[in-house]
N, C-alpha and C positions, 0 to 999 in steps of 0.2 A: 500790152504789146510794147516792146522796147524800141525806142526811136533812135537810139545811139548804138550802133552795132558793137563798138569796142566795149561799151558798158555792159551789154548783154553777154558778150564773151567772158568778160571778167566775172560777172555774177554767176554764170554757169560754171566756170572754173572753180570759183570759191565753194559753190555748192558741192561739186564733185569731190574736191579735196576734203571738205568737212565730212562727207559720207565715207570716204576711204579711211580717214583718220579714226572715225568712230568704230570702224570694223576691225581695227588692229587688235584690240583686246576683246575678250568676251564682254558683252554688254552688262551682264550680271554675273559676278564672280561668287561662287560658293566655296568657302574655305575647305581645303582638303580634297576637292574634286579635281579630276584630271581634265585638261583641255588640250586640244590638238591643232596642229598646223603643218603645212609643208614648207614653211619659211619662218625665219626668226630674225630678230634685231638684237643689237647689243647696246646697252647704255651703261657706261662705266665698265664694271665687271659682270653686270647682270644680263643674262640672256633671257629674252622674252619672246612670246609668240608674235608673229605677224599674221594678220588675216585668219583669225580663229576659224576652224572648220570642224565638222562632225567627224567622229572617229571613222565612220563608214566612208568618208571622202578621202581619208589619208592612209588607212591601214594597208592598202594594196601597193602603195608607193614604195619605191626602193628606200627612200629616206623620209622620215617625218619626225616631228618634235612633240613632246608632251610637257606641259607645265602644270604645276600645282601651286596654288596661291594660299596665303594665310588670310585671316579675317580682316586684314588691313589692305588687301589687294596687292600684296608684295609677293614676288616669286620666291618660293622656298625650295622648289625642286624643278630642274629643267633637264629633260632627257633627250638625247639624240638617238633615234632608233633606225637601224639599217637592216633590211631583210628580216624584220621582226625581232631583232636582238638589240638590246641597249648597248651602244658602243661608247657612250659618254654620259655621265650624270654630273650636273652642277647642283650643289646644294648651298643655300645661303642662310646665315643666321643673323638676326637683327636684334637690336636692343630697343626696348620701349617703342615709341612711335616713329623712330628713325626710318626714313625711306631708303637709306643706304645701308647695306649689310656691313657687319663688323667681322664676318668670317665668310670665306668662299672656299668650298671643298670641291675638288674635281676628282671623280672616280672614273677610271678607264679599266675595263676588264683586263686582268693579267698584270696590272701594275698596282703598286701601293697608292692609296689616296694621297692627294696633295692638298694641304690645308694652307691657306693664306690668311693671315690676320690683317685686317684693313684698319685704317685710321678711323676712330669713332667720329661721327659727325659732331660738329661744334654747336 
């Protein structure tokens, strides 16, 4: 039993934050498999899932997201899907073990792909 209420609130908040952060990405990522969410986050140029969910939980939503990872848990493909149609796909190319991509390709249906070469990590 906690005798200092402020300490109890802090400990409970830390536990809830840790649980939420752990759920942001799939616990175990299998390279080449699709993962889904109804929300996403952006770090640098890389879009990634927030709160990974089962396909059954998102497929009826107006908008949802699909990510595919490589064997180093890096996002290699990220799709925005609206009404069952892909409206944007981001693809990332990495070199070696680098966590930051060296190329970012954006494809939007009806438009030519846009490729951006990024500075290689040092």
